[in-house]
C-alpha positions in Angstrom: 0.0 0.0 0.0 2.9 2.3 0.7 4.1 1.9 -2.9 0.7 3.2 -4.2 0.4 5.9 -1.4 -3.0 4.5 -0.3 -4.2 5.0 3.3 -4.7 1.7 5.1 -8.0 2.8 6.6 -9.5 3.4 3.1 -8.4 0.0 1.8 -9.8 -1.8 4.9 -13.2 -0.1 4.5 -13.3 -1.0 0.8 -12.4 -4.6 1.5 -15.1 -4.8 4.2 -17.8 -3.4 1.9 -16.7 -5.5 -1.0 -17.7 -8.7 0.8 -21.2 -7.5 1.3 -21.4 -6.3 -2.3 -20.2 -9.6 -3.5 -23.0 -11.4 -1.7 -25.5 -9.0 -3.3 -24.1 -9.5 -6.8 -24.2 -13.3 -6.3 -27.9 -13.1 -5.1 -28.8 -11.0 -8.1 -27.0 -13.4 -10.5 -28.8 -16.5 -9.0 -32.2 -14.8 -9.3 -31.5 -13.7 -12.8 -30.5 -17.2 -13.9 -33.6 -18.7 -12.3 -35.8 -16.2 -14.0 -34.2 -16.7 -17.4 -34.6 -20.5 -17.0 -38.3 -20.1 -16.3 -38.8 -17.7 -19.2 -37.1 -20.0 -21.7 -39.0 -23.1 -20.4 -42.3 -21.2 -20.8 -41.3 -20.1 -24.2 -40.5 -23.7 -25.3 -43.7 -25.0 -23.6 -41.7 -27.1 -21.2 -42.7 -25.3 -18.0 -45.5 -27.1 -16.0 -46.8 -29.0 -19.0 -49.1 -32.0 -18.8 -46.1 -34.4 -18.1 -45.2 -32.2 -15.0 -48.8 -32.3 -13.8 -48.9 -36.1 -14.0 -45.7 -36.4 -12.1 -47.0 -34.1 -9.4 -50.1 -36.2 -9.0 -48.0 -39.4 -8.7 -45.7 -37.7 -6.2 -48.7 -36.6 -4.1 -50.1 -40.2 -4.2 -46.8 -41.7 -3.1 -46.0 -39.2 -0.3 -49.5 -38.5 0.8 -48.7 -34.8 0.9 -50.0 -32.0 -1.3 -47.7 -30.4 -3.8 -46.2 -27.0 -2.8 -47.5 -25.5 -6.0 -51.0 -26.2 -7.0 -52.3 -26.3 -10.6 -53.6 -23.0 -11.9 
């Protein structure tokens, strides 16, 4: 840091904030990837199609529990 004439306090503050910003960037990236996946699946007709509904009913029969997402 001395070779670049940077104050140590400023660098420490930036490094502390960068960790939080990195977590926020990662969260935004994950949400964006999930949204893009759903959009493409809907576009191709592969999102919650008839095959999915059949598998959900079979799973409900096997587990005896309702699905988390109901048919709309």
